[in-house]
N, C-alpha and C positions, 0 to 999 in steps of 0.2 A: 537650480544653481547655475551659475555662469562663471566662466573663467576669464581672467584678465591676463594677457601675455604682455610682459614688459621687455622691450628690446633696448639694448644699449649699443651705441655706436661710438667706437674709439678708433681714431686714426693712429697708426703706428709708424714712427720714423725710426730707422735703424740706429741713428745717432744724431747728435746735435748739429752736425754738418749738413743734414738734409733739411733743416729748418730754414725758413725765409730769413733774410738778413735781419729784419726787425725782431723776429721772435728769437733768433740766435743771440742777438745782442741783449735782449731781455733775459734770456736764460743765463748768459754770461754774468749779468749783474746779480742774478739770484745765486749763482755759484760763488761769486765774491762775497756777497752778503752772508752766505752760509758760514763763512769763516768767522763771522761776528757772533755766532750763536753762543749762548751761555748754557752749556749742556754738561755740567759736571757729574750729573747723576746717571742719565741715560747714555751719555757718550754718543748721542744721535743728533746730528746737526742738520738743520733744515733752513733753507733760504728761499725767500719768495720775492718776486718782483712783479709789480702791477703797472701796466700801461693804461693810462687814463685817456679819455676822449680828447682832452686838451693837449696831449703829447707829453705830459709830465709822467715821471716814473716814481713810484713809491715802493720802498723796500722794507723787508721785515725778516727777522731771524728768530728762531725759538729762544725763549727766555725761561729757564727752569727755576724752581724754588724748592728748598728742602721740604716745604709743605706742598707736596705735588699738585694739588688742585689749584695752587696759586700761580703756577707758571702759565705761559701762553705760547701757542704754536706760531710759527712764522707766518702762516697764511692769515691768521687773525690779527697779528701785530700789523701786517701790511694793510689789510682791508680796513681795520678800524682807524689806522692812521690816515688812509685815503679819505675815509668818511669824515674824519675830524678836520682835516686840512682843506679838502675839496668836497664839501658836502653835497653839492649839486652837479658834480661832474661824473659821468658814467665811466665805469670800469670796462675796458675793452678786452684786455688779455691779462691772465695770471700765469706766471711761470714759477714752478716749484721744483726744487732739487733737494735731495736728502743724502746724507753720507754718515756712516758709522765710524767711530774712532777705533772700533774693535773688529769689525767684519766688513768685507767688501760689499758694497751696495750697487749691484749691477742690474737690478730690475726696477722699473718705474714704481715710485712710492706715491700713492694717491693721498689726498687730504684725509685726515681722520674725520670721524662723524661730526664732531663739534665744529670743525672748520667747514665741512660740507654744509651744515645748517647755516652758518654765518654767511657763506658765499651765496646760498640760496636766498637769504634775506635781502642781500644787496641786489641780486639779479631780479628778484621780485620788485624791489623798490624802483629800480631803474627801467623796468619793463623791457629790457633787452638782454639777450644771453651774454654770458662772459665766457670767452674761450679760455680753456684751462689746459696748460701743458705741464706734464710732470715726468720726472726722471729720477733715477738713483744718482749715484756719484758719476757713473759712466753708463754707456750702453743706450738702449732704446729710449725713445721719448714717446709718451702717449699724449694724444690730444683729444679733448672732449669739447664739442661746440657749445655745451651748456652744462651747468651743474645737474640738470635733469637726467643726464646720462649716468651720473655718479650717485644721485640721490632721487630716485623716482618716488612718486607719492609723497612729495615733501610737505612739510608743515609750514604754513604761512598765516598771515593775518586773516585770511578768509576762513580759516579754521576756528577762529575765536568767536 
């Protein structure tokens, strides 16, 4: 038997003001987009902003549905929109912010499993890592240099 050790590297910023100007601006857009979330059931609003290699910004917010599996997370709304509008342009950075209408959200909220898999697909497709920044409504911001830190041993087309 052999063991595999998996290590995750996350940079921690105390707050949004410690981010570079570019990433701070991207996160501010995610915060504004979070307000557009349609979250009547969970009362949990998420905003995502993607910076593309061509300098364009693509936004997304979560969109719920009474038939729960029919909704879509902010990250996938943004990443699928980027893929549809700019199919051959690399994603450089993804900023995510989440807030609850009922409870303070002061710790960083990472992408869910389905979003991690979708991000992994695009990272694999473009053959370059995507920087991912995520936060709650306020407080610390976490940065991962690649989805590999959040989804080790990922499933991709080489598994098929």
